[in-house]
C-alpha positions in Angstrom: 1.0 12.1 -19.8 2.8 11.4 -16.1 1.8 13.9 -13.4 4.4 14.3 -11.0 2.7 14.0 -7.7 4.4 14.5 -4.4 2.1 11.8 -2.6 5.3 9.5 -3.1 7.1 11.2 -0.1 4.1 11.6 2.3 4.8 9.5 5.6 1.0 8.7 5.4 1.5 7.4 1.9 4.2 4.9 3.0 2.5 4.0 5.9 -1.1 3.1 4.4 1.1 1.3 1.4 2.4 -0.7 4.3 -0.9 -1.2 6.2 -2.6 -2.4 2.8 0.4 -5.1 2.7 -0.1 -6.3 6.3 -3.7 -6.7 5.8 -3.3 -8.8 2.8 -1.3 -11.2 4.6 -3.4 -11.2 7.3 -6.2 -11.9 5.0 -4.7 -15.3 4.1 -4.5 -16.3 8.2 -9.0 -15.7 8.1 -10.9 -18.7 7.8 -12.9 -19.5 4.1 -16.0 -18.9 6.0 -15.3 -15.2 5.6 -13.9 -15.0 2.0 -17.0 -12.8 0.6 -17.5 -11.1 3.9 -15.0 -9.5 6.2 -12.0 -10.3 3.6 -13.7 -8.5 0.5 -14.7 -5.3 3.1 -10.7 -5.3 4.3 -9.4 -5.2 0.7 -11.4 -2.8 -0.4 -10.7 -0.6 2.5 -7.3 -0.8 2.7 -7.0 -0.1 -1.1 -9.3 3.0 -0.6 -7.2 4.4 1.8 -4.4 4.6 -0.2 -6.5 5.8 -3.8 -7.6 8.5 -1.6 -4.9 9.6 -0.5 -3.3 9.6 -4.0 -6.6 11.1 -5.3 -6.2 14.4 -3.1 -2.8 15.1 -3.8 -3.9 15.3 -7.5 -6.8 18.0 -6.9 -5.1 21.6 -7.6 -7.1 23.6 -5.0 -6.3 23.1 -1.0 -9.7 23.1 -0.4 -10.5 19.8 -2.8 -7.2 18.5 -0.9 -8.8 18.5 2.3 -11.7 17.0 1.6 -9.6 13.8 0.4 
């Protein structure tokens, strides 16, 4: 069953997706010596922002949504 979530319409969600894309573009320009340190951390952080917005919008109560 697919949930009809409203996070797709949020400006912050759209901005977070754009930020994630820009982060991935920038990562290709960093040196290979940062492969397992900075690059991995930026990937996880940029993905986490998008996923937290999505998860927060799926919560039923306003208190739970504010946490995310």
